[in-house]
N, C-alpha and C positions, 0 to 999 in steps of 0.2 A: 700607362694610366691604370690605376687600380679600379676594378669594377664594384661599384657601392654595394652591390648585394643585397641580402635580406637584411642586413645589419646596418643600414645607412644611417638611422638617427643618431645614434651614439657614435658612430665613426664621424660623422659629419660635425658633431660637436667637438670631438677630439681635434680633428682638422682645423677647427676655427679658434682653437685655444681656449675652450669653456674651462672654467675653474672646477676644482674637486666636488663641491657642492653641487654645481650645475649637473656635472656628469652624473653624479649620484641618483639625481632625480630621474634620469632616463633610464628606461627598462632595458636590463641586457637581453639581447637577442636570443632567441631560442636555436637558432642555426646561423652559421656563418661559411665563408668560404675558405678552402684551405688545400694545399697539395697533400696527397695520400698515396700510399700503395694499398693493394687488396689483397687480402689473404687468399682468396680463390685465383689468383694469379701466380702464386709462387712457383709454380713450374714451368713458366712460359719461356723461359731461354733454355731449357734442357736441351743439349746437343747443339748449341749455336755458338759462334765464335763472337759475333759482335752483339754484345747484350745491351742494345740500345735504351738507355732509361726513359727515353720519351715515350715508350711503349707502356711503362708500368707505374709510372708517374702522372697521376690524375689531379685535376683541380676542379673541385665541384663543392656541394654544400654538404656540412657535417653538422651534427648535433653538439650544443653547447653541453659539456659535462657539468655534473655537481662541481662544487667548490668545497675543498677541505678545509677545517679551521686554520692550518698553517700555510694556506696558498693564496696568491692573487690571479686574478684575471688581468691579461695585458692587452691593450688595443696594440697589435704589431704595425708599427709604421714601415718598419724594412727589416728583412732576415739576410741571411747569408748562406752559402752553400759550403759544405764541407765534405771530406772524402766520406765520412759515415753516411752521408746523404746518399752518395754513389753505391757504397756498399749495401744500404738499406734497399735501394731501387732495383739492385741486381739479385737480391736475396742471397747474398755472400758475405762472408763464409758460411753463415747460417741465415735463414730468414728471421727477421727481426720480432716475427710473430711469437716465436718461441721465447723470445724477452718478455715480450707482453704477457704471454701465458704464465709463465713463473711469477712475474711480478703480481699478476692477479689472484694467484694461489695464497698470497698473503694476505687476502681478505681486506676488510676495512675500505678504504678509499683505494686500494690498490687494483680491487676488481674492475673499476672504471675503465682501466688501460686496456684490459684483455677485449678487443673489439676486431671485427672483420676487416677494419681499415686502420691504417697507421699514419698519423699526422707527424711528418718528419720535421726537422730543422733543429739547429742546435746553437745558433748565434741569432741575436737580433737587438732591435732596439724599439721603444714604443712608451706608452703612458698607461699607468696603472689605472683602471677603471672599476675594479672590486677588490676587497679584500676580505679574507677569512676572519671569522670571530676570533681567532688566536693571534694575528698579526699586530704587532705593537709598533714598529719602527717606521712603517711604510703608508701611505694615505692615497686615496682616490686622487688623481691628477698628477702625481709624481712622474717625472719624465725618467727612464731607465734604460740600461742595458742589461743583458740577460746573461747569467752565466750557465753553462751546461751541465756543471757538477751538482748531481742530485743526491743529496747526502741525508740520511735519517739521523736527526739530531739526537735521537734515543740510543744510538750504537755508541757505545763507549769509546770504541776505537776512532770514532771522528773527532774527539777532544784532542787527540795528540796530533793526527793529521787527518782530515776529512778523507783523503784518498785511502788512507788505511782501514777505513770502514769496511766491513765485509759487505754491506748494503749499498754500497756507493754504485750510483748509475750515472748512465750518459744520457741527459734528458734529450728527447726526440730521436734517440736511436735505441736505447733501452726501455725508454718509457714512450707513452703516448702525447699528444696534445702539443706538440713542437711549434717551432716559431713560423712555419712556412704556411701561415693563414692571417688572416685578420685578425685573428685573437689567438692568444694560447696561455695555457696554465701552467704555474711555476709556484715552486715554494719561495715563501718570504726570503730565504738564505740564497736565494739565486739573483737576487736584485741588487744593482749597483748604478750609482748615480751616472747619468747621461753627461759626458763631456760638454760643456756648455757650445763650445765653437765648432763643434762638428755638426754635419747634416744627419739626418736619420740613417741614410745609407751608409755614411763613413762610420756613424758610431755602431751601427749594428752588425759590423764585419770584422771585427777585432777580437772579441774576447776569446774565443776557443784557441785560435793560433797564438795570439800574443801572449796569454798567458801560460799556455803550455811550454812556450819558449823561454819564459820568464822562468818558470820551475825548473826546467833543464839547466838553465845557465846560471841564474843569479839567486834563487831560493835555496833554501838551507837543505833540500832533499834532492838536489841535482849535482852538477859538477862543481858549484860553488868558484866560479870564475872570479879571477882576481885581476888587478891590473897588471899589464904587461902579458897576459896569456894570449899565446898564439890559438885561434881557433878556426878549424876548418870547418865551413859551412857547406854543406850539400844543397844543392836545389836552393840556390839564395834568393832567386826572385819567386818561389812558392809562398804560399800562405805561411807556414812555419819559418822558411828562410829568411824572408823578407823582414820579419820581425827580431830574428835572431841576429841579424847583422847589424840593426839598430842598438839594441840591447849590448852587443859586445862592444860597440863604439861607445856608447854612453858610459859604460863599466870601465873603460880604459883597457879594454883589450885589443887585440889586433886581427881583426877577422880576414880570413882567406876565403874568398867567396867561389863555388864551382858552378858555372851557368853551361848552358848548351848551345848559346849562339852570342853573337857578337852585340845584338841588339839588347839581350838580358845583361850583357856584360856593362853597356854603357848606362842601364838603369841602376845598378849597384854602385857603379863609381859614382853617379849623381847623389847617392845615399851618403856618400863619403867614404866608401870602402875603395881603398887604395890598391889592394892586393886580389886580382882576379885571376881566374883559370877557367879557359873556355875548354870543357873535355874534349871537344872536337879536335883540339890542336895536340891532343896527346898522341892521335894517329894510332888508336888501338886496333883499329879494322872492325870486323864484324862482331867479334867477341866483346867489343867494347871493355868495361870495368871487369869482367871477369877474366881477361887476358892474363896468362900466369905473370906476367911482368906489370900489370896496371899498377899495384902497389909501389913499384920502385920507380916506374915514370912519374906518377903523382907526387911522390915524396921528393924526387929532384926537382919538379916543377915548384913546388912549395919552399923548398929550401933556396931555389933561385931568386924567390920573391922575398922572403923575410930571414933566411939565414939559419932556419932551425926547424926542427919538426913540430908540429902543433901538438899542444898540450891537452887541448881538447877538441874531439870530432864531435859536430852537431850532427846525428845520424837520423833519419827517418825514412829512408828509401828503402833498406832492408837487402834482400837478396843480392841485388846488382852491385851494392857499393860496400857492404859490410866487410868483406874480405880486405879491400883496401883500407878501409877505416881502422880495421886492427893493426894491420901493417905499419900505416905511415904515423901514429900516434908516438910520441916521443916515450922514451924509457919513464914508466910511471905515471903514464898519460891516462886519459880517460876518453871512453867512447861513451857518451849518452844517447840513448836512444829511446824513442817514443812512437815508433810504428814500422811498418814495411811495407812501403806502397807498392814495391818491385817482387814482393814475395816474403813468405813468413819463415820460409826455410833457409837459413843462412851457411855458408861454408866459409871457413876461414883457418888458417893456419895457427894451432892452438900455441906453437913454440913461441911466436911473436907475442902472445898474451902473457903466458906464465914466466917465460925467462926473462921478459923484459919488464914484468912488475906491472902490466896494465891492467885496468879496471873497466869492465863495461857495466854502465848503471841504467837499470829500466827506470823510465819515468812516464807516468800515465796522467794525462789531465793536469788539474791542478786543485788547490783547496780554496776556500771561499776569500781567506786572506791575501793568498796570491794572487785571485783575481781582482781583488780590490787595489792591491798595490800596483798591479799591472795598469789598471785604469786611472790610477792617480798619475801615474806618468804620461798617459795619454791626455789627461784632463790639464796636465801642465804644459803641454806642446813638447815634451821631450821625445815621445813615441809618435809616429804620426801613421794614420791608415795607409794601407798598400791596395785599396780598391782599384779594380782595374775596368770592371763592366757590371752594368746594372741592368736587369731584366724586369718585367711587370711580372706578377703573380701569375698571369695567364700563362707564361711562358716558363715556369719554374722547371718544366721539363728540359727547355734547350738550356738554362742555366746550369742545371746538373750535368747535362751532356757536355758543355763546354769543360766542365772540370774533369768529367770522367775520360776524355779525349785529350786532356792536358792542351787545349786551346784557350789559354788564359794564363795571365800571370797575377800574382798577388792573389787578391780576394775576388769573389763573385757575390753581387748583392742582388736580392729579390725585393723589390717594393711591393708591400702587402696592403697597409691602409693608407700609405702616403699617395698623394695623386700625382708626383712628380718628382724630380730630381732637385736636389738644393734646398729643401726643406728642413725646418727645425733647428736652425741657428739660432742661438740665444746669448752669445757672446762675440759679436762682429768684430769688436776691437782686438780680441785676443786672436782671433783668425786672421786679422790684416797683419799683426804683429808676425805671426808665423809664415805667412804668406802662401798664396794659392799655389805656387809651384812646387812647394814642398807637400802641402796636402794632396795634391793630385798628380804627384810623380809617376804613379802607374797607369794613369788615364791615357793611354796612347793609342 
């Protein structure tokens, strides 16, 4: 249950379904509850092996910031944990307070972000409760999901592709006032209509991972998958991989999912993925995928399943898998990468890249259009949430710890203003047509 805290009047009205004009009449609170890190604790993990995020992620009252003309205040019904929440809470690879200080030096409303606490969270769903004077397309009472791509619309680079803007930031990671609280502050171009058939926790858990996978595979800035492409997907039941598998199947591709257990293999098979490799079956010993023959053994396993090498490798694990990824991609194939969760420094045999004319494509986040297109697929019931666990706001540290220690599959949500699971469904007929089994596939 979410604690009502000092902001109960407005939140109670949101929970009861009050209209926009009714919400506008209720005072915005001056303080609210949120999950945050503290600048004075940046060094607490020095010399320690187990950097338990439950020590650094606090839940308490914070002050409501001033609203810029192009921003909105959203009552956050539910948020989600991503790996950037983990990085923020262990203060690595650099403390996020360095990002806030840099943002603050821009002046104007950027200075608000440079605080001794950092409210985290880059995914969420909720209700708009205030709009800035320059906001035209959104109004109080709108039900929304939140995009973490924070783009300055005055930067000319953003008009070709928002991710090419030099000022582009990851909201709730490189900015303050993220989604892990009863309220958050977002730019108007971060708002997207909430899919009507989803609960708050389902809707608030998709955008970051689903739209990242969309850009990597489907959008014009990534691998540009086409029908019949064989796509190797590492970590196919993770936040990114679970959406990649769906996108490949929907687009006429052939997903080959790599997982680490038979339980996870059954989940991706239930998603309709026919070809699954349990990495433990490769028998690579203690070296795992860094074994000198890992690429060859993985390639043989892929060819036994689909008869050819993958044209696209969906990469985000990094150091542990990258050498094998470069090796197994077919001649002229593409390795598209958006992260390095097992380490940033990669080692691979460059002969297999240049002599076989392969390409490595760097992909980071997504632009507003890609986020909206991804959400459209979710709203149509073509892409489904992969939510596995839900925690209350008071246990945001435990939720982040579950992701930190990989004790989860799919996505992990945190209820903020919602008082329980299952709330927020506005189109029960569509939900019934899709079926609870598909929507709750990862709830095991």
